[in-house]
C-alpha positions in Angstrom: -9.7 2.1 -21.8 -8.2 3.9 -24.9 -5.1 4.8 -22.8 -4.8 1.3 -21.6 -5.0 -0.1 -25.2 -2.5 2.4 -26.4 0.1 1.5 -23.8 -0.5 -2.2 -24.4 -0.1 -1.8 -28.2 3.1 0.2 -27.8 4.6 -2.3 -25.3 3.7 -5.4 -27.2 4.9 -4.1 -30.6 8.3 -3.4 -28.9 8.2 -6.8 -27.3 7.7 -8.7 -30.5 9.8 -6.5 -32.9 12.8 -7.9 -31.1 13.2 -10.4 -28.4 14.4 -7.9 -25.8 11.5 -5.5 -25.0 8.2 -6.3 -23.5 6.2 -5.4 -20.5 6.7 -7.7 -17.6 4.7 -8.5 -14.6 5.0 -9.4 -11.0 5.2 -12.6 -9.0 5.4 -14.3 -5.8 5.6 -17.8 -4.2 5.2 -19.8 -1.2 6.6 -18.4 2.1 6.0 -19.3 5.8 2.5 -18.5 7.0 2.7 -15.2 8.9 0.4 -13.8 11.6 -2.5 -11.6 10.5 -0.7 -8.7 12.3 1.2 -6.4 10.0 3.3 -4.2 12.3 4.4 -1.0 10.5 7.0 0.5 12.8 7.6 4.2 12.4 4.2 4.7 10.7 2.0 5.4 13.6 0.8 4.7 17.1 -1.3 1.7 17.9 -4.5 2.2 15.9 -8.0 1.1 16.6 -7.2 -1.9 14.5 -4.3 -2.8 16.6 -5.7 -5.8 18.6 -5.4 -8.7 16.2 -5.2 -12.5 16.6 -1.7 -13.8 16.1 -2.5 -17.4 15.2 -5.2 -19.1 13.2 -6.6 -22.6 13.1 -6.4 -24.5 9.8 -9.6 -23.9 7.8 -10.6 -26.0 4.8 -11.6 -23.9 1.8 -14.8 -24.5 -0.1 -13.8 -24.5 -3.8 -17.3 -23.5 -4.8 -17.2 -20.1 -3.1 -16.8 -16.9 -5.0 -14.3 -15.2 -2.8 -14.5 -11.5 -1.7 -12.2 -9.3 -3.7 -10.8 -7.5 -0.7 -7.5 -8.7 0.9 -7.3 -10.5 4.2 -6.0 -7.3 5.9 -9.3 -5.6 5.1 -11.5 -8.4 6.7 -11.4 -7.1 10.3 -14.1 -5.4 12.3 -12.6 -3.4 15.1 -13.7 -1.2 18.0 -17.3 -0.7 19.1 -18.8 0.1 15.7 -17.1 -0.7 12.4 -18.1 -1.2 8.7 -16.5 -3.4 6.0 -17.4 -2.8 2.3 -16.8 -6.0 0.4 -17.5 -7.1 -3.1 -17.8 -10.4 -5.1 -18.5 -11.0 -8.8 -21.2 -13.1 -10.4 -22.3 -13.8 -14.0 -26.0 -13.8 -15.1 -26.4 -17.6 -14.8 -25.3 -17.6 -11.1 -27.5 -14.6 -10.4 -30.5 -16.3 -11.7 -29.8 -19.4 -9.5 -29.4 -17.4 -6.3 -27.3 -18.8 -3.4 -25.9 -18.2 0.0 -23.6 -15.5 1.5 -21.2 -17.4 3.7 -19.4 -15.6 6.5 -17.0 -17.5 8.7 -15.8 -15.4 11.7 -14.2 -15.4 15.1 -14.0 -12.7 17.7 -12.0 -11.5 20.7 -12.9 -13.1 23.9 -13.6 -9.7 25.4 -16.6 -9.2 23.1 -20.0 -9.4 25.0 -22.2 -11.7 22.9 -25.4 -10.5 24.5 -24.9 -6.9 23.2 -22.7 -7.5 20.0 -24.2 -7.9 16.6 -23.1 -8.1 12.9 -25.6 -6.9 10.3 -25.2 -7.5 6.6 -26.6 -5.6 3.6 -26.2 -6.8 0.0 -26.6 -4.3 -2.8 -28.4 -1.9 -0.4 -30.9 -4.5 0.9 -30.8 -6.1 4.4 -29.6 -9.7 4.1 -29.6 -10.7 7.8 -27.8 -10.4 11.1 -26.2 -12.6 13.7 -24.7 -12.2 17.2 -21.0 -12.1 17.7 -20.2 -15.1 19.9 -17.4 -17.3 18.6 -14.2 -16.5 20.5 -12.8 -20.0 20.5 -12.7 -20.7 16.7 -14.3 -19.8 13.4 -18.1 -20.1 13.2 -19.9 -20.1 9.9 -23.0 -18.1 9.2 -25.0 -18.7 6.1 -27.4 -16.0 4.8 -29.7 -17.1 1.9 -29.8 -14.6 -1.0 -32.6 -14.6 -3.6 -31.9 -13.7 -7.2 -33.7 -10.4 -6.7 -31.0 -9.3 -4.2 -28.1 -10.0 -6.7 -26.9 -8.5 -9.9 -24.6 -9.6 -12.8 -21.2 -8.1 -12.3 -20.0 -6.7 -9.0 -22.1 -7.2 -5.9 -21.6 -5.0 -2.9 -21.7 -6.3 0.7 -21.8 -3.9 3.7 -20.9 -5.7 7.0 -21.4 -3.6 10.1 -20.3 -4.9 13.5 -21.5 -3.4 16.8 -19.4 -4.7 19.7 -19.4 -4.2 23.4 -16.8 -5.2 26.0 -17.7 -7.8 28.6 -16.2 -6.2 31.7 -14.3 -3.0 30.9 -15.9 0.3 30.1 -12.7 2.4 29.8 -11.7 4.0 26.5 -8.7 1.8 26.2 -10.9 -1.3 26.3 -12.5 -0.5 23.0 -9.1 -1.3 21.3 -9.5 -4.9 22.5 -12.7 -5.5 20.4 -12.3 -7.2 17.1 -14.1 -9.7 14.8 -12.1 -11.4 12.0 -13.7 -12.7 8.9 -11.9 -15.8 7.4 -10.7 -15.1 3.9 -10.6 -18.8 3.0 -14.1 -19.9 3.9 -16.1 -16.7 3.3 -17.8 -15.5 0.1 -20.8 -16.4 -2.0 -21.9 -20.0 -2.8 -24.1 -20.1 -5.8 -26.8 -22.7 -6.3 -25.5 -23.1 -9.9 -22.2 -25.1 -9.9 -21.2 -23.9 -13.3 -20.4 -20.5 -14.7 -21.5 -19.4 -18.1 -18.9 -16.7 -18.3 -15.6 -18.4 -17.4 -13.5 -15.2 -17.5 -15.9 -13.6 -14.9 -15.1 -16.5 -12.6 -11.4 -15.5 -12.6 -12.3 -12.8 -10.1 -13.9 -15.3 -7.8 -10.7 -17.5 -7.1 -9.7 -18.0 -3.5 -6.4 -17.1 -1.8 -3.5 -19.3 -0.8 -2.4 -20.2 2.7 -0.6 -16.8 2.9 -3.8 -14.9 2.2 -2.5 -13.9 -1.3 -4.0 -14.3 -4.8 -1.6 -16.8 -6.4 -0.9 -15.9 -10.1 1.5 -18.5 -11.5 3.4 -18.0 -14.8 4.3 -21.4 -16.3 7.3 -21.5 -18.6 9.0 -24.7 -20.0 12.3 -25.8 -18.6 15.2 -24.2 -20.5 13.4 -20.9 -21.1 15.3 -17.7 -21.2 14.7 -14.0 -20.8 13.1 -13.9 -24.3 10.4 -16.3 -23.3 9.9 -14.3 -20.1 9.5 -11.0 -21.9 7.2 -12.6 -24.4 4.9 -13.9 -21.6 5.1 -10.8 -19.4 2.5 -8.6 -21.2 -0.2 -11.2 -20.7 0.8 -11.4 -17.1 0.3 -7.7 -16.7 -3.1 -7.7 -18.3 -4.4 -10.7 -16.4 -3.3 -9.1 -13.1 -5.2 -5.9 -14.0 -8.3 -8.0 -14.9 -8.2 -9.8 -11.5 -8.4 -6.4 -9.7 -6.8 -7.7 -6.6 -4.4 -5.7 -4.4 -2.7 -8.8 -3.1 -1.6 -10.6 -6.2 1.4 -12.9 -5.8 3.1 -14.0 -9.0 5.1 -17.2 -9.0 7.4 -18.3 -11.9 7.5 -22.1 -12.2 7.9 -24.9 -14.8 4.9 -26.8 -13.5 1.3 -26.2 -12.5 0.3 -25.0 -9.1 -2.2 -26.4 -6.6 -4.8 -24.9 -4.4 -6.6 -21.6 -5.1 -5.1 -19.4 -7.8 -4.6 -19.0 -11.5 -2.1 -20.8 -13.8 -1.1 -18.8 -16.9 0.4 -20.4 -20.1 1.7 -18.5 -23.1 2.3 -21.0 -26.0 3.3 -20.4 -29.6 3.6 -22.9 -32.5 7.2 -22.0 -33.1 8.1 -23.0 -29.5 7.3 -26.8 -29.2 8.2 -26.8 -25.5 5.5 -24.3 -24.7 2.9 -26.3 -26.7 3.8 -29.4 -24.7 2.8 -27.6 -21.5 -0.7 -26.9 -22.7 -1.1 -30.4 -24.1 -2.6 -29.2 -27.3 -5.9 -28.3 -25.5 -6.1 -24.6 -26.3 -7.5 -23.0 -29.3 -5.9 -19.9 -30.8 -6.3 -16.7 -28.8 -7.1 -16.3 -25.1 -9.0 -19.2 -23.5 -9.7 -21.0 -20.2 -9.2 -24.8 -20.0 -10.1 -27.3 -17.4 -7.7 -27.5 -14.4 -7.1 -30.7 -12.4 -7.7 -28.7 -9.2 -11.3 -27.6 -9.0 -10.4 -24.5 -7.0 -7.9 -23.3 -9.6 -8.2 -21.5 -13.0 -6.2 -22.3 -16.1 -5.7 -19.5 -18.6 -3.9 -20.1 -22.0 -2.8 -17.6 -24.6 -2.1 -19.6 -27.8 -0.5 -17.9 -30.9 1.1 -19.2 -34.1 4.1 -16.9 -33.5 5.2 -14.3 -31.0 4.3 -11.6 -33.4 0.6 -12.5 -33.1 0.6 -12.0 -29.4 -0.1 -8.1 -29.4 -3.2 -8.5 -31.6 -4.5 -11.3 -29.5 -4.1 -9.3 -26.3 -5.8 -6.3 -27.8 -8.7 -8.5 -28.9 -8.9 -9.9 -25.3 -9.0 -6.4 -23.8 -11.9 -5.5 -26.2 -13.5 -8.9 -25.7 -13.6 -11.4 -22.8 -11.6 -9.2 -20.4 -13.4 -5.9 -21.1 -16.1 -6.3 -18.5 -13.6 -7.3 -15.8 -11.4 -4.2 -16.6 -14.4 -1.8 -16.7 -15.9 -3.0 -13.5 -12.6 -3.6 -11.7 -9.4 -1.6 -12.0 -11.2 1.2 -13.9 -14.1 1.5 -11.5 -14.3 3.8 -8.5 -13.5 2.1 -5.1 -15.3 2.7 -1.9 -13.2 4.0 0.9 -10.8 5.7 -1.5 -10.5 9.2 -2.9 -8.0 10.2 -5.7 -7.3 13.8 -4.9 -6.8 16.5 -7.4 -5.5 20.0 -6.6 -8.1 22.7 -5.8 -10.9 20.1 -5.4 -13.6 19.4 -2.8 -14.7 16.0 -1.7 -17.2 14.7 0.9 -17.2 11.6 3.1 -19.9 10.3 0.8 -17.4 10.2 -2.0 -15.3 7.9 0.2 -18.2 5.5 0.7 -19.1 6.7 4.2 -22.8 6.3 5.3 -24.2 8.5 8.0 -25.1 6.4 11.1 -25.8 7.6 14.6 -23.2 6.3 17.1 -23.9 5.3 20.7 -20.5 4.0 21.8 -17.5 5.4 23.5 -15.0 5.6 20.6 -16.2 6.5 17.1 -13.9 5.6 14.3 -14.0 5.9 10.5 -11.2 5.8 7.9 -10.6 6.3 4.2 -7.7 6.4 1.9 -6.7 9.5 0.0 -4.3 9.0 -3.0 -2.3 12.2 -3.6 -0.5 12.9 -7.0 3.0 11.6 -7.5 4.4 15.1 -7.9 2.7 16.4 -4.8 5.2 18.4 -2.6 4.3 18.0 1.1 5.3 21.2 3.0 3.9 24.1 5.1 2.6 26.3 2.3 -1.1 25.5 2.6 -3.5 23.3 4.6 -6.0 20.6 3.6 -9.3 21.7 5.3 -11.7 19.3 6.9 -15.1 21.1 7.0 -16.9 19.2 9.8 -20.7 18.6 9.9 -21.4 16.7 13.1 -23.2 16.9 16.4 -22.9 15.6 19.9 -25.6 14.7 22.4 -26.1 16.1 25.9 -24.4 14.3 28.8 -20.9 13.8 27.5 -17.9 14.5 29.6 -16.1 17.8 28.9 -13.0 15.8 28.0 -14.7 14.5 24.8 -12.8 15.3 21.6 -12.5 14.6 17.9 -9.1 13.5 16.7 -7.8 13.5 13.1 -5.1 11.0 12.3 -3.1 10.9 9.1 -0.8 7.9 8.3 -0.9 7.0 12.0 0.0 10.5 13.4 -2.6 12.5 15.3 -2.3 15.9 13.7 -5.4 17.7 14.8 -7.8 17.7 17.8 -11.1 19.4 18.4 -12.3 19.6 22.0 -16.1 19.0 22.5 -16.5 20.5 26.0 -20.2 21.5 25.8 -21.9 19.0 28.1 -25.3 20.1 26.8 -24.4 18.9 23.3 -23.2 21.0 20.4 -23.5 21.1 16.6 -20.6 21.6 14.3 -22.0 23.1 11.1 -19.1 23.8 8.8 -16.4 23.9 11.5 -13.1 24.1 9.7 -10.1 22.0 10.8 -6.8 22.8 9.1 -4.7 19.7 8.3 -1.1 20.5 7.5 0.0 19.3 4.1 3.3 18.1 5.5 1.5 15.3 7.3 0.6 13.8 3.9 2.8 12.1 1.3 2.6 11.3 -2.4 0.5 8.2 -3.1 -1.6 6.5 -0.4 -2.6 8.3 2.8 -4.9 6.9 5.4 -7.1 9.5 7.1 -8.9 8.5 10.3 -11.5 10.4 12.3 -11.9 9.3 15.9 -14.2 10.8 18.5 -13.8 10.0 22.2 -17.3 10.1 23.7 -17.4 9.2 27.4 -20.3 9.7 29.9 -20.2 9.7 33.7 -22.2 6.4 33.7 -19.3 4.7 31.9 -17.2 4.9 35.0 -19.6 2.7 37.0 -19.5 0.1 34.2 -22.9 -1.3 34.9 -24.3 -2.6 31.7 -27.9 -2.4 32.8 -27.6 1.4 33.2 -26.2 1.9 29.7 -28.7 3.2 27.2 -27.3 2.4 23.8 -30.5 3.5 22.1 -29.5 7.1 22.7 -26.8 8.2 20.3 -23.8 10.1 21.5 -22.5 11.4 18.2 -23.3 11.7 14.6 -21.0 12.5 11.7 -22.7 13.6 8.5 -21.5 12.3 5.1 -21.6 16.0 3.9 -18.4 16.6 5.8 -16.0 18.0 3.2 -12.3 17.5 2.5 -11.0 20.6 0.6 -7.7 20.0 -1.2 -5.9 23.3 -1.9 -3.7 24.3 -4.8 -0.7 22.0 -4.5 3.0 22.6 -5.2 3.7 20.2 -8.1 7.2 19.0 -8.2 8.1 15.3 -8.3 11.0 14.3 -6.1 13.2 11.2 -5.6 13.9 9.2 -3.7 10.3 8.7 -2.6 9.0 5.1 -2.4 5.5 6.4 -1.5 5.2 7.8 -5.0 6.3 4.4 -6.4 3.7 2.6 -4.3 1.0 5.1 -5.0 1.3 5.6 -8.8 4.4 3.8 -9.9 6.4 7.0 -10.3 8.9 7.3 -12.0 8.4 4.1 -13.9 4.9 4.6 -15.3 4.5 6.1 -18.7 6.2 5.7 -22.1 9.7 5.8 -20.7 9.3 2.4 -19.0 11.8 0.6 -16.8 14.6 -2.0 -17.1 14.3 -4.7 -14.5 17.6 -6.5 -13.8 18.0 -9.7 -11.9 21.6 -10.3 -11.1 21.0 -14.1 -10.8 18.3 -15.7 -13.1 16.9 -18.0 -10.4 13.1 -18.4 -10.1 13.1 -16.7 -6.7 14.7 -13.5 -7.9 12.6 -13.4 -11.1 9.5 -13.9 -9.0 10.4 -11.0 -6.8 11.0 -8.8 -9.9 7.6 -9.8 -11.4 5.9 -9.0 -8.1 7.4 -5.5 -8.1 6.2 -5.0 -11.7 2.7 -6.3 -10.9 2.3 -4.0 -7.9 3.4 -1.0 -9.9 0.9 -1.8 -12.7 -1.9 -2.1 -10.2 -0.9 1.2 -8.6 -0.7 3.0 -12.0 -4.0 1.3 -13.1 -2.3 0.4 -16.4 0.5 -1.8 -17.7 4.0 -0.6 -16.9 6.4 -0.9 -19.9 9.3 -3.1 -18.8 12.2 -5.0 -20.1 13.6 -7.9 -18.0 17.3 -8.4 -18.2 19.5 -11.1 -16.6 22.7 -9.5 -15.3 24.0 -6.2 -14.0 23.1 -2.7 -15.3 25.6 -0.9 -17.5 27.5 1.8 -15.6 26.6 4.5 -18.1 22.9 3.6 -18.4 20.5 6.6 -18.1 17.2 4.8 -18.1 15.2 4.1 -15.0 15.8 0.7 -13.5 14.9 -1.9 -10.8 17.6 -4.3 -9.6 16.8 -7.5 -7.7 19.7 -9.3 -6.1 20.8 -11.2 -3.0 23.6 -9.6 -1.1 26.4 -11.9 -2.2 25.7 -10.9 -5.9 25.6 -7.3 -5.0 28.9 -7.7 -3.1 30.6 -9.3 -6.1 29.3 -6.5 -8.3 30.5 -3.8 -6.0 33.9 -5.4 -5.6 34.6 -6.5 -9.2 32.4 -4.1 -11.2 30.2 -5.0 -14.1 33.2 -5.9 -16.3 34.7 -8.2 -13.7 31.7 -10.3 -13.0 31.4 -13.5 -15.0 28.7 -13.6 -17.7 25.2 -14.1 -16.3 23.5 -17.3 -17.6 20.5 -16.5 -19.8 18.5 -19.5 -18.9 16.0 -19.5 -16.0 17.1 -21.6 -13.1 13.9 -23.2 -11.8 15.7 -25.3 -9.1 14.8 -24.3 -5.5 17.8 -22.6 -3.8 19.0 -24.6 -0.8 18.4 -22.9 2.5 22.0 -23.4 3.6 23.3 -21.2 0.8 24.4 -17.6 1.7 22.9 -17.3 5.1 25.6 -14.8 6.3 24.0 -11.4 6.9 26.0 -8.3 5.9 25.5 -5.2 7.9 26.2 -2.7 5.2 27.1 -2.7 1.5 27.6 -0.3 -1.4 25.1 -0.6 -4.2 26.5 -0.4 -7.7 24.6 2.1 -9.8 23.9 4.3 -6.8 25.6 7.6 -6.1 25.7 7.1 -2.3 26.1 4.0 -0.1 23.1 2.3 1.3 23.1 1.5 5.0 21.5 -1.8 5.7 21.4 -1.0 9.4 19.9 2.1 11.1 20.3 5.6 9.8 23.9 6.9 10.5 22.4 10.2 11.7 20.6 8.2 14.4 23.8 6.5 15.4 25.6 9.8 15.6 22.8 11.3 17.6 22.9 8.4 20.0 26.7 8.8 20.4 26.3 12.5 21.2 23.6 11.8 23.8 26.0 9.5 25.6 29.1 11.7 25.4 27.9 15.3 25.7 28.4 15.4 29.5 31.9 14.0 29.3 33.8 17.0 27.8 36.3 19.0 29.8 37.3 22.5 28.9 35.4 24.4 26.2 32.3 22.5 27.4 30.2 25.7 27.4 30.8 26.3 23.7 30.4 22.7 22.8 27.2 22.3 24.9 25.7 25.5 23.4 26.4 24.2 19.9 25.0 20.8 20.8 22.0 22.4 22.4 21.3 24.5 19.2 21.6 21.3 17.1 19.2 19.5 19.4 16.8 22.4 19.2 16.9 22.3 15.4 16.5 18.6 15.4 13.4 18.8 17.7 11.9 21.5 15.4 12.6 19.3 12.4 10.9 16.4 14.0 7.9 18.6 14.9 7.7 19.9 11.3 7.9 16.5 9.8 5.5 14.8 12.2 8.3 12.5 13.5 8.2 10.9 16.9 11.3 10.3 19.1 10.6 6.6 18.6 11.1 7.0 14.8 14.7 7.9 15.4 15.4 5.3 18.0 18.0 2.6 17.1 16.2 -0.6 16.2 17.3 -4.2 16.6 18.7 -5.6 13.4 16.2 -8.2 12.0 17.5 -11.7 11.8 16.1 -12.1 8.3 15.5 -8.9 6.3 15.0 -7.4 2.9 15.8 -3.8 1.9 14.0 -1.8 -0.6 15.8 1.5 -1.5 15.8 4.1 -4.2 18.9 5.9 -5.5 20.0 8.0 -8.4 22.0 6.2 -11.0 25.8 6.8 -11.3 25.3 8.8 -14.5 22.9 11.2 -12.7 20.1 10.4 -15.1 17.4 7.9 -14.1 16.3 6.3 -10.9 17.4 2.9 -9.6 15.3 1.0 -7.1 17.0 -1.9 -5.3 15.5 -4.9 -3.6 18.1 -6.9 -1.8 18.0 -9.8 0.7 20.5 -11.6 2.9 19.7 -14.9 1.2 18.4 -15.9 -2.2 15.7 -17.9 -0.5 14.5 -14.8 1.3 13.3 -13.3 -2.0 10.1 -15.3 -1.7 9.4 -13.9 1.7 10.2 -10.4 0.5 7.8 -10.9 -2.4 5.1 -12.0 -0.1 5.5 -8.9 2.1 5.4 -6.5 -0.9 2.4 -8.3 -2.3 0.5 -7.5 0.9 -1.3 -4.1 0.5 -0.9 -3.4 4.2 2.8 -3.2 3.5 2.9 -1.9 0.0 0.6 1.1 0.7 2.8 2.2 3.6 6.1 2.3 1.7 7.8 5.8 2.0 11.1 7.5 2.1 14.3 6.3 0.5 14.9 3.1 2.5 12.5 0.5 3.8 13.8 -2.5 5.8 11.4 -5.5 5.7 11.6 -7.7 8.8 10.7 -11.1 7.2 10.1 -12.8 10.5 8.1 -10.1 12.3 6.3 -9.0 9.1 7.1 -5.4 9.9 8.8 -2.5 8.1 11.1 0.3 9.2 11.4 3.4 7.0 14.1 6.0 6.6 13.2 9.3 5.1 15.4 11.1 2.6 17.6 13.9 3.8 17.8 15.4 0.3 16.2 14.9 -3.1 18.0 14.5 -6.4 15.2 14.6 -9.0 12.9 17.6 -9.5 10.5 17.2 -12.4 8.3 20.3 -12.8 5.6 20.4 -15.4 3.8 23.5 -14.3 6.0 26.6 -14.5 3.2 29.0 -13.7 3.8 31.7 -11.2 1.4 30.2 -8.7 3.1 26.8 -8.7 6.6 28.3 -8.6 5.5 30.4 -5.6 4.2 27.3 -3.8 7.4 25.4 -4.6 9.5 28.3 -3.2 7.4 28.4 0.0 7.7 24.6 0.3 11.4 24.7 -0.2 11.9 27.3 2.5 9.7 25.3 4.9 12.0 22.3 4.3 15.1 24.4 4.8 14.1 26.5 7.7 17.6 27.2 8.8 18.2 29.0 5.5 14.9 30.8 5.9 15.8 32.0 9.4 19.2 33.1 8.3 17.7 35.0 5.4 15.2 36.7 7.7 18.0 37.7 10.1 20.1 38.9 7.2 17.3 41.1 5.9 16.7 42.4 9.4 20.4 43.3 9.7 20.3 45.1 6.3 17.2 47.0 7.4 18.9 47.9 10.7 22.0 49.2 8.9 19.9 51.2 6.5 17.9 52.8 9.3 21.1 53.5 11.2 22.5 55.4 8.2 19.4 57.0 6.9 18.1 58.6 10.2 21.2 60.7 11.1 21.4 61.9 7.5 17.7 63.0 7.5 18.2 65.0 10.7 15.8 65.4 13.6 12.8 67.8 13.5 11.9 69.5 16.8 9.3 72.0 17.8 11.9 74.6 18.8 
């Protein structure tokens, strides 16, 4: 909390000392409703969560529900046995009144209702259970909760789903089992309609039709960048207090409708901002009545802009303190923030030991690695397994470890009489991990001979097949600590390199509401990743060619093209007033295949990686050569061998390098060094200005944001999927630990990344040794027995 207040104070003092500096926040807007499926091409095979519904019926939201804090992508039970850890927030008045836990769900048609069940626990106490039998639409289950089961603050809900297939007993059939909880009509309905703590109710707001938390910044018409920078600090703090991973910020000049939060920042010396709040708000931070019963209205009212920092610090220590302490600063279930040379258990990730009687066991958790973690083959992360199998399993049974969608380790369980794994160590290569978010999945394939007959009457689900203990350890070794860029995974995981006192300049080449909304969304996501406000300064217009600070640039392609062709000096002066008008769809719909980004040292390919295209060309022409073909083919063969070895070392699949179809509508997120060589520039570009809203929606989705990596990410705005391109080289190396141990690990990691140099060095040393032996032995002579 002290660090948070210090950063807030610094940023706000800068923001009010002049009208140019202030932390900004993120934002989003309305985009077409997308399918619940988020396909992440290039990030892993089909997972156990892969079978998802692709369409949903319209569901009317109950405005009196306290929504679950988890995003819609986390509200899916998959496979034969799965667990969801959900939370909702109540104040003391609503706890005393009691209420109902409402769960609206639908399931796959393949789920057998006679043998499938969902059980619910609230704060460790059983709350009820119900059969899974609603394949044709959402069915609502209501579980009454007494005040004794509830508590003021955060309430924890554990939802466990046990599902069985109707007709198929194969291992593949387990992937068809799912139960989806509806984010709009599920949550807690209190018997008390009013809340004594209005600020606590902020964390109960519902989500919009896109499944995102709508945070809307309202500025008066005619506002400029100064008003935006003045309001942005409050936007950042409110986003942190909401503690949602799916916050979508929208910039507008009017109030929103439907679930969400409207934010106003008004000062007496700005009459236009006072007109928006209609004189209702007292000085300081307050909540006023909204015309929409499902929407909150937050107002920060100050006499002058210079009073805003003190008011925000008072809000952090006062009405928002409980929300921050129990939200963004609290430990999350299902997530481990890893430190070097540390040991964690599955219990630390929220896993609860439960005997398993199905065919495919699955559990997963997130591990957040440091931003300066160097993934390479200099050590391993050890999984120390404590588990057991029952007699009667097929000898083909096995345990699989999957990291970020790649299976990196398997453990055969061939003993048909059952076996116990007491401290069995599985070495997980560090190269399979990345800075920031990593998803670790443990899967056990557990088939019996009786499964082949697929006769449900012969199946005994009372006898467990497998048990994984929560004492299973994850041992993190000493890590090579050197921060590298470009690496979007570090940006998504901890806001590197933009977090901290250095801050970041955020440029929108066109000051339209769509582009500014996308810029604010980026800032919000970085603040949530860092767990504290990110010091930012929003600027309308291009970045100076000689600038050395870190920057983010938001622009449609036509603006980038003008900047690349004319340069910063040749582009006409950027208007400094926000354009709130909605951009016509017909404007700038021409897609450009590739462009050069100003402020970047290298061109950015908007299509597939050039190395991929070159490799495809070689594959189609390597048999066409005449004369000298032996030499050419040998060279090509060696190149292919090195490429295969590189793919194996980097856990790449052939499909990752396959040419992909160019999306019809796309956005590109890329990271590059600045032209001056100092600072990092992250670009977000779209084919059309209108597509900025769709790009913002995708980045606001944690299922997308947590899977950003590499130097280029192409967002398919229609398919809601992403394609990543890893960096071939890194231009930033920030080292804080110059101890011999860290330098040794960095050297080992560098050689594992540049294995050709390593092989050449080994061969050179062997040649030197051979020459030395050849010269030294004749000189020393030969001793004989005669």
